[in-house]
N, C-alpha and C positions, 0 to 999 in steps of 0.2 A: 480360581481365586476369587476371593471376597472381590464385592462392588466397591471401587473407588469413589472418590469426590471427583468432581470434575479438576481442580486443581492437580490432587494428586495426581490423574490420569495423564494429564499434560506432563507435569511434573516429569513423571518416569517418562512419557513419551520422548522428550528432549533429551532424554539423560541414557537411554536406552536401555530401562530397565523394563521388565516385564509389564504389562497392563491388561486388565482384565477386559477390554476391548477398544479399538483405535478411537482417539479423538476426533470430531469432527465438527466443523464449523462452516459457516457461508456468511456473506457481507454484502451490502447495495446501498445505493444511495437512497435518501428519503427526501424529495421534493414535491412541496415545500416546506418541508418540517427543519431541513438544514439551513433555512436562513436565522435561526434559532437555538442557542445552544440548549437551550432548556428543552424546546421541541426537540432537537433531534437526540436528546438524552432519551427521552420519554418513547422516540418512536423506536431507535434502539432497543430499550429494556422490553418493549413489547414484541418486537422481532426476536431476541434470546429467548423469551419466554414460550414464545409460540412454536419453536421448533426444537429450544431445549438444546442448544448450542454448547460447547464445553468451554470455548471462549472465545472472547468476544474481541471483534476488531471494530475499534468506532471509527464510521465512514463520515467525515465531516464534507461538507461540498469542496468541492477539488480546487476552486479559487480562492480558498482564504488567506491561503501565503502571500499570492501576489498581491492581494487586496491590503496585507499590511505593508507593503511600500508603494501603494498610490494606485493600483489597478482599478480602474471601476467598470462595473457589469450592470447589463440590465435585464434584472433578475423575472421579470415578467415574460423576458422571452426565452427559452433555451432551445438547444439542440442537443438532444442525445441529455448527458448530464452536465454540460458546459452552458451556463448561461452567455448570451450575446458580449463581447467585449464592447466598452463604449471609448475608452482611454486609459492612458499606462503613462508611465514617467520616462520610458524608453524608447526611443524613434530613430537614434541615431549614436552614432561610438559615444559623443560628448555628454550625450546625456547619463550612461553608464555612472558618472560620479554622480547622481542623484542617489544611487542605490549605496544607503551608507546601512549604519547597524541599527534597530528600531528594538524597543524595549519588548522584550519576550515575553512579559508577564501583562502587556497593555492592549488595548484594543481587541482585534478580533483574535488575538491570542488569548489575552482574557476569558472572551464568551468563549472558547473553547475548550481552556482549560476549568470553567464551570461545567462543562458537560461532562469531563471526565469525573469532577467529583459527585455529580448527580449520578451518572450511572455506576460509580464504585458504591455511592449507598444502598443502591436500588438490588445490585445482585449479590454482595457481598465477599465473599473470598472465591472469587473467580476470576482465570486470569484476564487483564482488560489492557488491549494494546491501542494508543493513540497513534494516528496515521501521521507522518512526516515524510513530505517530498524533499527526493536529495536537494542539495542546493543546485545545482545547472538545472534540474527538473523547473523551479521556481525561475530562475532568468529564463528559462525558457518562455513560460508566460509572460514574464514580464517583456520580453523583447517582441511577442506577438504584436500584431497591427490588429485595430477595427475592422473586422468582415473576416479575417481569417480564421479567428478561435472559433471555430465552429465545429471542429472536428478535433479528435482528440491530439493533446501536444505529442508532437514527432511525426504529424504530418508534412508533407514538404511545403504548406503555407508556413505551419509556426516555424520549421527552423530552417528556413532559409535565413531568416534574419541571423538569427545567433550564429550560423555558421559562418555569414559573412562577417559578424564581430569578431566572432573567434580569429580568421584570418586578417583582419584590416586593423585591430586594434587589440589584441591577445591579453596585454599590460593592465588594460581598463577593464575587459572582462576576468582576469584575476582579481584586480580589486573587488569587482562587484561579486564575485563569489565570496570574497573574504568577509565582505559585511554580512551576506546572506549566511553563513557560515557561522558565525559569530553569533548571531542571533538566533537561528534555529538550533546551534548546541544549547543557547540557554534556556531555550524553548522546552529542548528534550529533557533537560534535569528539573524543569517546572513540573511538567509533567508526570513525572515520578513522584514527586513531590505532591501532586495532586492526587496521587492513587494510581496511576496505570502504573500495571507489571512492567511493561517495557514500551515499544515503538515498533510500528511497523514502518519499516524505511522504506518508501517507495522509491525506485529510479523509473521516471514515467517514459517506456520509448524512447529513451536516449543510447542506452548502453548495446547497442544491437545492429546488425548490420544494413547499410543503407542510411544511414541517418547520422551518424558520427563513426569515424575511423576507430581502431582498437586503439592507438597513440594518440588522438585525441580525447577520447573518454579518460585514457590513464593521465591524461595531463590537467584536463579540467571538469574532469567528474572525482574520479577516484580520491584524490587527497583530501577534499572537501566533505567527502562521504565520510570518509574514516575518523574527522574530527568531530562530526555530530554523531557519529556510532561512540567515539570515545566519551561522550559528555553522559552516554547512557549506560555506559561499563556496568553498574551498580545495579542494572534490571535484571530482573529473574526470567524473562522471558522476550527478547529482543527477535523479530523477524525480518529477513529482508525480502522486499520484492523486488524483482527484477521484468519489467512488464515490455509484453508485445512479440513481436514472432524475431527467429533467429538472433537471437540475444548473445551477449558475450557471456558466456555463462561460465568461464572458466576463468575471467578476470576478476568473478567478486567472489570465489570459493574460499578464500582467505580472511574476507572480512569478518569482522568480531561479532558474531550475531549468535544465536542459538538453532536458527534455523531458516529454511531457503523456500520461499514460496514464488512460481513461475509457471507458464502454460506447459505444461508437459504433454502434451495431446494436440495434435494438430496443426501445430505451429512453426515447424521445423527446427524446433529447440531438443535436449536431450529428454528422452522418457525417462519415466522413474527407473528403471535397470540402468542405464547408462548414467544417471545422476548418483546411483547408490554406487557404484564403481568408483566414482572421480569424486567423491564426498562423505567426509565423516558427518556433515549438518544435518540434522534431522531435515526431513521431507516433507513439505507441505502443499497439498493439490490432490492432482489425479485426475479431477474432475474438469468436462470443456464445458466453462459456462456457455457457449454460445452453441455448443450442441444438443443431447439429449436433455438436459437439463433445463433447457428452455422450450424445446422445439419437440421434444420426446414424450414419452409414455412413463408412468413410474416404474413399470416394469424395465423399461429402458435404460434408465437410471440406477436402477438397482441391478442390474448388469456392466454397467459401466464400472460404479461403485465397489462391486465385487473382483472385478479386475486389477482398479487401481490398488484394492487391498491387497490382493495377492500379488501384485508387481511389487508395491509398497514396503512388506514384510509385516514382520509383527513387534518390531522396533524400531524405534526413531521414524514413525512416521504419521502424520496427519493428515487427515480426509480432507479435503476441500476444493473449491475450486482453484484455476490459476490466477482469477483477478476475479474483480468486484462482477457480480452477476446483473442481469437487467432487472429493472423494479417489477417488469411484468412478468416475472418469470414463476411458473405455475406452483400454487401453493402445495399441491399431490407430489410435483415432484420434488420439492423440498422435505418433505414428510417422508418420501420414500428415501432421499439422500440421508436422511435422520436415521433412519430406519435399517439402512444396510449396514450400519457397523454393527448392529443389535444381533442381526442374521447371519454373520461371517463366521 
C-alpha cells in the first residue's frame, strides 16, 4: 500500500485498519532540560527528529505534578530521574486537608502547557501526548518523606506512608484525591486546547501486586482515574500506561482509552499474545527498555523488535518500550528499533 503519513499510520493502527508498517516510538527523560518547558520542548523535538518516531510522548519531569501542591526538590541532586525531595505538605493525616484544588493552567502546569504548544508548532500534524500521572500516583509523591523518594514511586519506602493513610483516614485520602482529580481533569482539558492529541495517562507502579491490593486500587485509584480520562474524552489518542511488574492488568481493560502500554517482557505481566486475547484496545509495547535496547547490540534489538511485531500482529499494534527508556540508551540501538519496522 502507499506510504502513510505519521498521523495516518497511527490513526489506522489505533482503529485496526491496514497500515503500511507498524508505528514506532520511544521516550525518555531529558535532564537538565526538563527543568524548563521551553528547553524540554526543544530537546523533545530534537529527539523525535533524530529517530523519526511516529508519535510523540512528551516526557516532563516526574515531580511537576507534586510541585503544584507544594513539594520542593533539590534539582542539583538526582537519583536516576528523580530529584531529591526536600519537603512537602503532607507528613500526617491532618495534613491531607492542605491538598485542595489548584489552578490547572498556572504555575508548573502553565510551563508544561507551553511545552505542548512549542512542540506542536515544531512538529506539525503528528500525534502528541502529554503525560499526566494518575491522582493516586500524585498523592504517593505528596505523601513521601524527605530521604525516601530516591527510588521510583511504588517502592516500600514511598508507599508505606500512603498505605498507612489509606488505612487510618480513608475519608481524608478521598478528599485529597478529589482535589487532585479536579485539578488534573482541568489540566487534561487544557492540554488538548494547547495542541495535544491526547494524554499519556500513567498509573505509576501502584496498580500491582505487593503495593496495593486490587480492592484498594479499585477504591482509591479507579474512580479518580476515570474522572481524569473523562475530561480527555474528545482526544484522538489517549494512551494508558500501567507501570511496573505484576500489574492488575484486567482491572484497567475497560478504561476509556485508545491504547494500552505496559511492560510485556520480563516483568511477570501478560505478554503480547495474552493481552491480545483479553482486550480489543490497541497494544503499545513489546520492547524491554532495560534489556537489549539498553544493554544489547543493534542486531539483538532488531531481533526483539521482530519478535514483538510478529506477536503484536498487523493491526492494533504500535511498537515501543514498555516504559520510559534510560537516558544513556545507545543511539545505535534506538536507530535499530526505528529501522526494525521498515524491515518487517
